Structures are given as C-alpha cells and as structure tokens.
C-alpha positions as CSV (number, residue, x, y, z in Angstrom):
1,M,0.0,0.0,0.0
2,N,1.5,3.3,-1.1
3,V,0.6,5.9,1.6
4,K,1.4,9.7,1.9
5,I,0.6,11.8,4.9
6,I,-0.2,15.6,4.6
7,S,0.7,17.2,7.9
8,C,2.5,19.7,10.0
9,W,6.2,18.6,10.1
10,F,7.5,21.1,12.7
11,A,8.7,20.5,16.2
12,T,5.3,20.5,17.8
13,S,3.1,17.8,19.2
14,Y,1.5,17.5,15.8
15,G,4.9,17.0,14.1
16,A,5.7,14.4,16.8
17,Y,2.4,12.7,16.2
18,T,2.9,12.5,12.4
19,D,6.5,11.1,12.9
20,G,5.3,8.5,15.4
21,L,2.5,7.4,13.0
22,R,4.8,7.3,10.0
23,R,7.4,5.1,11.6
24,A,4.8,2.7,12.9
25,L,3.1,2.5,9.5
26,E,6.4,1.8,7.9
27,R,7.0,-1.1,10.3
28,R,3.7,-2.6,9.4
29,L,3.8,-2.0,5.7
30,G,7.5,-2.7,5.1
31,S,7.7,0.3,2.8
32,E,8.2,4.1,3.1
33,V,5.4,6.4,3.9
34,G,5.7,9.8,2.3
35,I,5.2,13.2,4.0
36,I,3.8,16.3,2.3
37,A,4.1,19.5,4.3
38,T,4.0,23.2,4.2
39,N,4.7,26.2,6.4
40,C,1.7,25.9,8.8
41,G,1.4,29.4,10.2
42,C,1.8,28.7,13.9
43,D,4.3,31.5,14.3
44,D,7.1,29.4,12.8
45,P,9.3,31.1,10.3
46,I,8.8,30.0,6.7
47,A,11.5,27.4,6.8
48,I,11.6,23.8,7.8
49,H,12.6,23.5,11.5
50,K,16.2,22.5,11.9
51,Q,15.2,19.3,13.8
52,F,13.2,18.2,10.7
53,Q,15.6,19.0,7.9
54,D,17.0,15.5,7.8
55,R,13.6,13.8,7.4
56,R,12.0,12.8,4.2
57,C,9.5,15.4,3.2
58,E,8.0,17.0,0.1
59,Y,7.8,20.6,1.3
60,F,6.5,23.9,-0.2
61,E,5.8,27.4,1.0
62,L,2.9,29.8,0.7
63,P,1.8,32.9,2.6
64,N,-0.6,32.2,5.5
65,V,-3.8,34.2,6.0
66,R,-5.2,33.4,9.4
67,F,-9.0,33.2,10.1
68,H,-9.9,36.4,11.9
69,K,-13.4,37.7,12.8
70,S,-13.2,41.5,12.1
71,T,-15.8,43.8,13.6
72,S,-16.2,45.2,10.1
73,P,-18.5,43.0,8.0
74,L,-16.8,44.1,4.8
75,K,-13.3,43.4,6.1
76,Y,-14.4,40.1,7.5
77,W,-15.9,39.1,4.1
78,L,-12.8,40.3,2.2
79,R,-10.4,38.5,4.5
80,T,-12.4,35.3,4.3
81,Q,-12.4,35.4,0.5
82,V,-8.6,36.0,0.3
83,R,-8.0,33.2,2.8
84,S,-10.2,30.9,0.8
85,L,-8.1,31.5,-2.4
86,V,-4.9,30.9,-0.5
87,C,-6.3,27.7,1.0
88,W,-7.5,26.5,-2.5
89,E,-4.0,27.0,-3.9
90,R,-2.5,25.1,-1.0
91,A,-4.9,22.3,-1.5
92,R,-4.0,22.2,-5.2
93,R,-0.3,22.0,-4.4
94,F,-0.9,19.1,-2.0
95,H,-2.6,17.2,-4.9
96,R,0.4,18.0,-7.1
97,H,2.6,16.0,-4.7
98,D,0.3,13.0,-4.4
99,G,2.4,10.9,-6.8
100,A,1.2,7.3,-7.1
101,A,-0.3,7.2,-3.6
102,E,-3.2,4.7,-3.0
103,V,-4.0,6.5,0.2
104,L,-3.6,10.2,1.0
105,H,-4.0,10.9,4.7
106,F,-4.6,14.6,5.7
107,Q,-3.9,15.5,9.3
108,Q,-6.3,18.4,9.9
109,I,-4.7,20.6,12.5
110,L,-4.8,24.5,12.4
111,N,-4.1,27.4,10.1
112,A,-2.6,26.2,6.8
113,T,-3.6,22.6,7.5
114,G,-7.0,23.6,9.0
115,S,-10.5,22.9,7.8
116,A,-10.6,25.4,5.0
117,T,-7.7,23.7,3.2
118,V,-9.2,20.3,3.9
119,F,-12.5,21.2,2.4
120,H,-10.9,22.6,-0.8
121,W,-8.7,19.5,-1.0
122,L,-11.7,17.2,-0.7
123,G,-13.4,19.1,-3.5
124,M,-10.7,18.3,-6.0
125,P,-10.5,15.1,-8.1
126,S,-8.1,12.4,-6.8
127,R,-7.1,8.9,-7.8
128,A,-6.3,8.0,-4.2
129,A,-8.5,7.1,-1.3
130,R,-8.6,10.1,1.0
131,V,-8.6,9.9,4.7
132,V,-8.8,12.9,7.1
133,T,-7.8,12.8,10.7
134,V,-9.6,15.7,12.5
135,H,-7.4,16.6,15.5
136,E,-9.8,19.3,16.6
137,L,-12.4,21.7,15.2
138,D,-11.1,25.1,14.3
139,P,-12.9,28.5,14.4
140,Y,-13.6,28.7,10.7
141,Q,-15.6,25.5,10.5
142,L,-17.5,26.4,13.6
143,D,-18.3,29.9,12.2
144,F,-19.5,28.3,8.9
145,P,-21.1,25.0,10.1
146,K,-22.5,24.0,6.7
147,T,-19.0,23.7,5.4
148,N,-18.6,20.6,7.5
149,L,-20.9,18.6,5.1
150,R,-17.8,18.5,2.8
151,Y,-16.3,15.9,5.1
152,N,-18.7,13.5,3.5
153,R,-16.5,13.6,0.4
154,A,-13.8,11.9,2.3
155,D,-13.5,8.1,2.0
156,R,-12.8,7.8,5.7
157,I,-12.5,10.2,8.7
158,I,-10.5,9.5,11.9
159,V,-11.0,11.3,15.2
160,H,-9.2,10.6,18.5
161,F,-12.2,10.5,20.8
162,Q,-15.9,9.8,20.8
163,E,-16.9,13.4,21.9
164,L,-15.5,14.7,18.6
165,K,-17.2,12.1,16.6
166,D,-20.5,13.1,18.2
167,S,-19.8,16.8,17.4
168,L,-19.1,16.0,13.8
169,G,-22.3,14.0,13.6
170,Q,-24.2,17.0,14.9
171,L,-22.7,19.1,12.1
172,G,-24.1,16.7,9.5
173,V,-21.1,14.4,8.9
174,D,-21.9,10.8,8.2
175,A,-21.1,8.9,11.4
176,E,-20.6,5.7,9.4
177,R,-17.5,7.2,7.8
178,I,-15.9,8.1,11.1
179,D,-13.4,5.8,13.0
180,V,-12.3,6.6,16.6
181,V,-8.5,5.9,16.8
182,P,-6.7,7.3,19.9
183,H,-3.6,9.5,19.8
184,G,-0.5,7.3,20.0
185,V,2.5,7.4,22.2
186,E,6.0,5.9,22.1
187,I,6.3,3.8,25.3
188,R,9.7,4.0,26.8
189,P,11.1,2.4,30.0
190,L,10.0,3.9,33.3
191,S,12.6,6.0,35.0
192,D,14.2,5.0,38.4
193,E,14.7,8.7,39.2
194,P,12.8,10.1,42.2
195,R,9.4,11.7,41.2
196,E,8.3,15.1,42.2
197,G,5.9,17.8,41.2
198,I,2.9,18.3,39.0
199,I,2.9,18.7,35.2
200,F,0.4,20.4,33.0
201,Y,0.2,20.7,29.2
202,G,-1.3,23.8,27.7
203,G,-1.2,22.9,24.0
204,H,-0.9,25.6,21.4
205,H,-3.4,28.0,23.2
206,L,-2.9,27.8,26.9
207,E,-6.0,29.8,27.9
208,S,-8.4,28.0,25.6
209,G,-10.3,25.0,26.9
210,K,-7.4,23.8,29.1
211,G,-8.8,24.7,32.6
212,F,-5.7,26.8,33.2
213,Y,-7.2,29.3,35.6
214,T,-9.1,26.5,37.5
215,L,-5.7,24.8,37.9
216,L,-4.1,28.0,39.3
217,D,-6.9,28.3,41.8
218,A,-6.6,24.7,42.8
219,I,-2.8,25.0,43.4
220,R,-3.5,28.0,45.5
221,L,-5.9,25.9,47.7
222,V,-3.3,23.1,47.8
223,K,-0.7,25.6,49.0
224,E,-3.1,26.8,51.8
225,R,-3.3,23.2,53.0
226,L,0.3,21.9,52.4
227,G,2.3,25.1,52.7
228,A,6.0,24.5,51.9
229,R,5.2,20.9,51.0
230,T,3.2,22.0,48.0
231,P,4.7,20.4,44.8
232,R,6.0,22.7,42.1
233,L,3.8,23.0,39.0
234,T,5.6,22.6,35.6
235,I,3.9,24.0,32.6
236,H,4.7,23.3,28.9
237,G,3.0,23.7,25.6
238,H,3.6,24.8,22.0
239,W,2.9,28.5,22.1
240,G,6.6,29.4,21.6
241,A,9.7,30.1,23.6
242,T,8.1,32.9,25.7
243,S,5.5,32.4,28.4
244,P,2.1,34.1,27.6
245,D,2.0,37.4,29.5
246,Q,-1.6,37.1,30.8
247,A,-0.9,33.6,32.1
248,L,2.3,34.8,33.8
249,R,0.3,37.6,35.5
250,A,-2.4,35.2,36.6
251,S,0.1,32.9,38.2
252,R,1.8,35.8,40.1
253,E,-1.6,37.2,41.2
254,T,-2.5,33.8,42.5
255,G,0.5,34.0,44.8
256,L,2.3,31.0,43.3
257,G,5.5,32.8,42.5
258,D,8.5,30.4,42.3
259,G,6.0,27.5,42.6
260,V,5.5,27.5,38.8
261,R,8.2,26.4,36.4
262,W,7.6,27.5,32.8
263,L,9.2,25.2,30.2
264,N,7.1,26.7,27.3
265,E,7.9,24.8,24.1
266,I,9.9,21.6,24.5
267,G,10.4,18.7,22.1
268,L,9.1,15.2,22.6
269,D,12.3,13.7,24.2
270,A,12.4,16.5,26.8
271,A,8.7,16.1,27.4
272,V,9.0,12.4,28.0
273,G,11.8,13.1,30.6
274,E,9.5,15.5,32.4
275,Y,6.6,13.0,32.6
276,Q,9.1,10.3,33.8
277,R,9.9,12.5,36.7
278,A,6.5,13.9,37.6
279,L,4.3,12.6,40.4
280,L,1.0,13.9,38.9
281,C,-0.3,15.1,35.5
282,V,-3.2,17.4,36.1
283,L,-5.5,18.1,33.1
284,P,-8.6,20.0,34.1
285,Y,-9.6,20.5,30.4
286,T,-13.0,21.8,29.4
287,G,-12.5,21.4,25.7
288,S,-9.6,21.1,23.1
289,F,-7.8,17.8,23.2
290,A,-5.8,16.1,25.9
291,G,-4.7,12.9,24.3
292,Y,-1.0,13.9,23.9
293,P,-0.3,14.6,27.6
294,A,-2.6,11.8,28.7
295,G,-0.6,9.4,26.6
296,L,2.7,10.7,27.9
297,A,1.5,10.5,31.5
298,T,0.0,7.0,31.4
299,A,3.0,5.6,29.4
300,H,5.6,7.1,31.7
301,G,4.3,6.8,35.3
302,A,2.6,10.0,36.2
303,A,-0.8,9.6,37.8
304,V,-3.5,11.5,35.9
305,I,-6.1,13.8,37.4
306,G,-8.6,15.2,34.8
307,T,-12.1,15.8,33.6
308,H,-14.3,13.7,31.5
309,R,-13.7,16.0,28.5
310,A,-11.2,16.4,25.7
311,G,-10.7,12.7,25.0
312,L,-9.4,11.9,28.5
313,P,-11.7,8.9,29.1
314,D,-10.9,7.5,25.6
315,H,-7.2,7.6,26.4
316,V,-6.8,6.8,30.1
317,G,-9.9,4.6,30.6
318,D,-10.3,4.1,34.4
319,A,-6.7,4.9,35.1
320,A,-7.3,8.4,36.3
321,R,-8.9,10.4,39.1
322,F,-11.7,12.3,37.5
323,V,-13.1,15.6,38.7
324,A,-15.8,18.1,37.6
325,E,-15.0,20.9,35.2
326,N,-14.2,24.3,36.6
327,D,-14.2,23.1,40.2
328,A,-11.0,24.3,41.8
329,G,-12.0,22.9,45.2
330,E,-12.6,19.4,44.0
331,L,-9.4,19.5,41.9
332,A,-7.4,20.6,44.9
333,A,-8.9,17.9,47.0
334,A,-7.9,15.3,44.4
335,I,-4.4,16.6,44.2
336,V,-3.9,16.5,48.0
337,E,-5.5,13.0,48.2
338,L,-3.2,11.5,45.6
339,L,-0.1,13.2,47.0
340,G,-0.8,11.7,50.4
341,D,-1.9,8.2,49.3
342,E,1.0,6.4,47.6
343,A,-0.9,3.2,47.2
344,A,-3.7,4.9,45.3
345,R,-1.2,6.8,43.2
346,C,0.7,3.7,42.4
347,D,-2.5,1.8,41.5
348,L,-3.4,4.6,38.9
349,V,0.2,4.5,37.5
350,A,0.1,0.7,37.1
351,R,-3.3,0.8,35.4
352,G,-2.2,3.7,33.2
353,R,0.9,1.9,32.0
354,A,-1.1,-1.3,31.2
355,R,-3.6,0.7,29.2
356,A,-0.9,2.6,27.3
357,E,0.7,-0.7,26.4
358,A,-2.6,-2.3,25.3
359,V,-4.2,0.6,23.5
360,L,-2.0,3.6,22.9
361,G,1.3,2.2,21.6
362,W,2.2,3.3,18.1
363,D,2.0,-0.2,16.7
364,Q,-1.6,-0.6,17.9
365,I,-2.5,2.8,16.5
366,A,-0.9,1.9,13.1
367,A,-2.9,-1.3,13.0
368,R,-6.2,0.6,13.5
369,T,-5.2,3.3,11.1
370,L,-4.4,0.7,8.4
371,E,-7.9,-0.7,9.0
372,S,-9.3,2.7,8.2
373,Y,-7.2,2.9,5.1
374,R,-8.6,-0.5,3.9
375,R,-12.1,0.7,4.5
376,A,-11.4,3.9,2.6
377,I,-10.0,1.9,-0.4
378,E,-13.1,-0.4,-0.3
379,L,-15.4,2.6,-0.4
380,R,-13.5,4.3,-3.2
381,P,-15.3,2.6,-6.2
382,Q,-18.6,3.9,-4.8
383,H,-17.7,7.5,-5.7
C-alpha cells in the first residue's frame, strides 16, 4: 500500500504525532510512507525547522492568512475570500505531490492545515482514497457550520475521541465514515529517578479549553493546606519560547511565585523526561484535546487527574482520578489526596501503564489506522 501523509512537520506535538505514526506504519507496511508538508502558520518562520531537515518530506511554502473575525462585516468578508483563495492554492499543491499514492491521509490541524484547506482538498478530483484525521475543530468551520458537510466527500474520517465524533455528527457528517482511533504514544522504559511535582500541558493555546485558571486556583488551595510541602507546578506547551503574558500575570496574582516552572515549548524527548519525573499530571480540560499529555503520562508513570472531557476517558480509561469541570475545590482535594496516598497513586500508575501498552502504543495505533485505510479503499469505487 502506497501511503502519503499531509501534515505539520515542525517540532510541535503535531509533528511528533505524524512522525510516530509514519514510523509505525512503515514497520507494518514494510515500505516508506511519504510526507507532504507546508509552512503551517503557527508562528514558525517560513522554513523547515532544523530538527526536521534530515527527514524525508515534500515541502512547499505559501503565505498564510489566518482566520480572523473582524468587527467590520466588509473586512471580514474580504479576508475570508482572500483566505479561501490561498487555501485553495495550498490544496491544489498538496494534490500535485500525491504521486502514485493509493491513500492520502490529511492531518487536519490548524491554520494552513486547517478545515478550509481540507474542504478545498476534498473538492478536487483524486485517484487516491482520501482519509482525514480531524485533530480538533477550528474557528472557521464552527463559524460556517454548513462547510462541515464537505467531510462526506472523504473516504474515511479519523478522530481521536468519541466526543469529537459526536460533534461532527451534529454538524451533518456521516457517522458511518468516522473511526475513533486514539492518539498514539511511544512507550519508553520507566525511570528510576525520584518523582516530584505536577505537570500540565497547555497545548498551542494555553488559555483556551485547558482549565488553566481552574488549575491555578486549585494549586493556591493546595498551598493553603500543604504550605511548603506544595509540589512545584511545571507548565509546557507549543505557544513558543516565551510564556504568555496574561498567564504569567495570573500565576503571580494567585501567589504561586516560584512554585510555577515554565518550560514553554519543548520537544518530545524533553517532554518524556518531564513525565518520567512527575508525580502527577493534572489536566482539568473543558475542551480542546488532551490525548497527547494523557498518553505521555500513562505511558511514563505520572498519575493522571482530569475531567471527562477532551478525550481523556478515551485515552486513560479508568486509570485516572476524574473531577468536575471548573471546580477548583474538587481538583485541589484530588491533588492533596493522591499526593498523600502512595498506594492509590501507584495503582493509577500501574493501570495507566497497562492501558498505554494495550491501547496507545504506536503499533496498535498503526494497525487501527491501516484498517481505516482499507475501509477507505473499499469505499473508493462507490464515488
């Protein structure tokens, strides 16, 4: 099977996802999987990141026009039209690189690889079976909900959690085309180093759907109870090398001071090391997607506390302490409880590791992805 993946290829969680999937698919297929990429628009310069220059990739560049809701209806309309033209050209260039692929797998992420480009891409003729993984819904498709009907031109759609499948169904997407395949993780040996502290992942937009302010309030409550024994909070994400100003102010105003360690943007290897050393991974998400940190935590020995949102149940199963959304008091109580109960914490860690090995390892994810490819190929003659 000749497969090509269209995706972000930069040093972010999305780039790490694509590389993990590519390598696992190649192990299964016994042949190379191609990558088609472009400058994605997430504040990276228009150049391939140095970490990725040595990887196989068909790469091209185009200007990015971000989706932005202007208060002026005319400016909003004009910007939307210009952006649509740029996305159309990007989709056309993706097709120019399809070669002899039997399967083209588009990773819908954000900006240049967001829904607008996907919808143009699906509207163009193709010899290949087309599969789209929707990592999360972006503002454009939520502002223009009828555009989501264009997903029904795909031969197969993959999402990482049931909640997103349900959301697409409500937007008119054929549920029979959608497969739920979790986010994968490379499972490395557990570390013998002493564990300490709490880790939190803020994604690309720290203050959007991550429960960040609830977390700060919860840590403040923990500090009131534990005082100097309060564990340090480590925060990382993919917003760049500089901590967001508003988030920094909020942590200072909460009185946490040196109790917060800002790592900002770190690569996969560094992230694995942090999760191998953390006691707890706290993810009070109210939206977005938490599969990446949940996988890192369960695979590498950090006990998870989180909500029932953002794909957490799909990834951790029962190997987590679940709390209500936006409830700093309940979150603080769960943190204090697990910090003080080693047996309960170790039980969650053991169950998490077992689940990661059974469900989240890249070889398992590749097998399920290949099954989606086979279904896509079977559906192809019906078009």
